[in-house]
C-alpha positions in Angstrom: 85.7 124.2 94.2 87.2 120.4 94.5 86.7 117.9 96.0 82.7 117.9 95.9 82.1 115.2 94.1 79.4 113.0 96.1 80.4 109.7 97.2 79.8 106.7 95.1 78.0 103.9 96.3 80.4 100.5 96.5 78.5 97.1 97.6 81.1 96.1 100.4 79.0 95.6 103.3 80.4 92.1 104.4 83.7 93.4 104.0 82.9 96.9 105.3 84.7 98.3 109.2 82.2 99.9 111.9 83.8 102.5 113.6 82.6 103.9 116.8 82.3 107.7 116.3 79.8 106.7 113.8 77.6 103.9 114.6 78.1 105.7 118.7 79.2 109.1 118.9 77.8 109.4 122.6 79.4 106.3 123.8 82.3 107.0 126.5 84.9 106.1 123.5 84.0 108.0 121.4 84.4 110.5 124.0 87.7 109.8 124.3 88.8 109.9 121.3 87.3 114.1 120.7 90.2 114.3 123.6 92.7 111.9 121.7 91.7 114.7 119.7 91.9 117.9 122.2 95.8 116.6 123.3 96.8 116.6 119.9 95.8 120.5 119.8 97.3 121.2 122.5 100.4 119.5 121.3 100.9 122.1 119.1 99.8 125.4 120.0 102.9 126.8 118.8 102.6 125.2 115.0 99.5 124.8 113.5 100.1 120.8 112.0 98.4 119.8 109.0 99.7 116.6 108.7 99.8 113.3 110.8 101.3 110.0 110.8 99.5 106.9 113.0 101.6 103.7 112.6 102.1 101.3 115.7 105.3 99.0 116.1 103.7 95.9 114.5 100.6 94.8 113.2 97.1 94.3 114.3 97.7 97.0 117.4 94.3 99.5 115.7 96.9 102.0 114.3 93.7 102.2 111.1 90.9 101.9 113.8 92.5 104.2 115.6 93.6 106.9 112.5 89.8 106.8 110.9 88.1 107.1 114.0 90.5 110.8 114.4 89.2 111.8 110.9 86.1 110.6 111.6 86.2 113.5 115.3 88.1 116.1 113.6 85.7 116.3 110.4 83.4 116.5 113.3 85.0 119.9 114.9 84.6 120.9 110.7 87.2 120.8 109.3 88.7 119.6 106.5 90.2 116.9 106.7 92.0 113.7 104.1 93.0 110.1 105.6 95.4 109.1 103.4 96.3 104.8 103.0 99.5 105.4 103.1 99.7 101.1 104.0 100.9 100.3 100.5 101.5 96.4 101.5 98.1 96.1 103.7 95.3 98.4 102.8 92.7 98.6 104.7 91.0 102.6 104.1 88.5 101.3 101.3 87.0 99.5 103.6 86.6 101.7 106.1 84.6 103.8 104.5 83.2 102.4 101.2 85.4 103.7 98.9 87.3 102.4 95.6 90.7 101.6 95.9 91.4 101.4 91.8 93.0 104.6 91.9 94.8 105.8 95.2 98.1 107.1 96.3 100.4 105.0 94.3 99.1 106.8 90.9 99.2 110.3 92.3 102.6 109.4 93.2 103.8 108.5 90.1 101.7 111.5 88.0 98.7 109.0 86.4 96.1 110.5 87.9 95.7 113.7 90.0 95.2 114.1 92.9 91.1 115.6 93.1 90.4 112.7 91.0 92.4 110.3 93.9 90.0 111.6 96.4 86.5 109.7 97.1 84.5 111.7 99.0 82.8 109.6 102.5 79.0 110.0 103.9 80.5 112.1 106.8 80.9 116.2 106.4 84.5 117.1 105.8 85.6 113.6 105.1 87.7 112.5 102.8 89.3 109.5 101.5 92.6 108.9 99.3 92.8 105.6 98.9 96.0 103.3 98.5 95.7 102.9 95.1 97.5 99.7 93.1 100.3 97.9 95.5 103.7 99.4 94.3 107.0 97.1 94.1 108.6 100.2 95.9 106.4 101.5 98.7 109.1 102.9 100.3 111.1 104.8 97.2 107.4 106.3 96.5 106.7 107.6 100.4 110.3 109.1 100.9 110.1 110.8 96.8 109.8 114.3 95.3 106.9 113.5 94.4 105.2 113.2 97.9 106.4 116.4 99.4 104.8 117.9 95.8 101.5 115.8 97.5 101.6 117.4 100.7 102.0 120.3 99.0 98.8 120.3 96.8 97.0 118.6 99.6 97.9 121.6 102.2 96.4 124.3 100.1 93.1 122.0 99.4 92.5 120.5 103.7 92.9 121.2 106.5 94.7 118.3 108.3 96.2 115.5 106.4 96.1 112.2 108.4 98.2 109.1 107.3 98.2 105.3 108.1 101.5 104.0 107.9 102.7 100.1 107.8 103.7 99.1 111.2 106.9 100.9 112.6 109.4 98.1 112.8 108.4 96.1 110.1 109.3 98.4 106.9 111.3 101.8 106.9 107.4 102.9 105.4 106.4 105.0 108.8 110.3 106.5 109.7 110.8 107.9 105.7 107.4 109.7 105.7 107.8 110.7 109.5 110.5 112.4 108.1 107.7 114.2 106.0 104.8 114.1 108.7 104.2 117.7 111.6 103.6 115.4 113.9 103.8 111.6 114.5 101.2 109.2 117.0 102.5 105.7 118.5 99.1 102.3 118.8 99.8 100.4 120.9 97.3 97.9 122.5 97.0 96.2 125.7 98.0 93.0 126.7 99.6 92.7 122.8 101.9 94.9 122.7 105.9 94.3 124.2 107.0 97.3 126.2 110.5 96.4 123.9 108.4 96.8 121.1 107.7 99.8 121.9 110.6 101.3 123.5 112.0 100.6 120.3 109.0 102.0 117.6 109.3 104.9 120.2 113.2 105.5 119.6 112.7 105.7 115.8 109.8 108.0 115.6 112.0 110.1 118.3 114.9 110.6 115.5 112.8 111.4 112.6 112.1 115.3 111.9 108.5 114.9 112.9 107.2 115.5 116.6 106.4 112.3 118.5 102.9 113.7 120.0 102.3 110.9 121.8 101.3 107.5 122.5 97.7 105.7 122.7 96.8 102.5 124.3 94.2 100.8 123.1 92.1 97.7 123.6 92.5 98.8 127.9 89.9 97.7 130.1 89.2 99.3 133.1 86.9 99.8 135.5 82.7 100.3 134.7 83.3 104.1 135.5 86.9 104.7 132.9 87.2 104.3 129.9 88.7 102.0 126.8 91.3 103.4 125.8 93.7 105.9 126.8 96.3 108.8 125.5 99.4 109.3 127.0 101.5 112.0 126.2 105.7 110.8 125.9 
């Protein structure tokens, strides 16, 4: 059966990012990620979501950390999850999950590697990662290609859920292009940093695509001690 290979041990301890859902699964923040997971599932009662794209309006707002933690909590639920690093300009998933980035999404889309060969298992049961692969000269064209449609069709046969980490939606066209091929999208904002007009413009861009804007996540919001740091809101 495909995608059962064991994760390779790669020495990147200095670069590896800690995910709260792995390091502190019982923490209030981890519980909020599970709440986001539940809200996503309730938002799609009439249609099963097979692919979700996570983006932000600008850089540094926490989209990569958010999508990685969501991938963990969905996998914890027993779903077979594929996290795809579609941020072909500034990839991070290979650092986060300590996998190789020599072969990845760009290789699959250019037919220089199969999906089975490019996907890496992680130390989390049911969670697999497809790193970005070599940085291409034409990221937007690759993401909007027929090869991407074929990749999604193949992924749906092997995985219960495909999550995409994409570049910020206001920075380049990549997120908009990919949103047209996904079932749903999520916008991540950062408290105290994301400008309101930027968030509104990002929302409008995502609403103009074929995918359903599932909601927004307000990241790094410090509330009262009895409350949590992450908040999820429907659009």
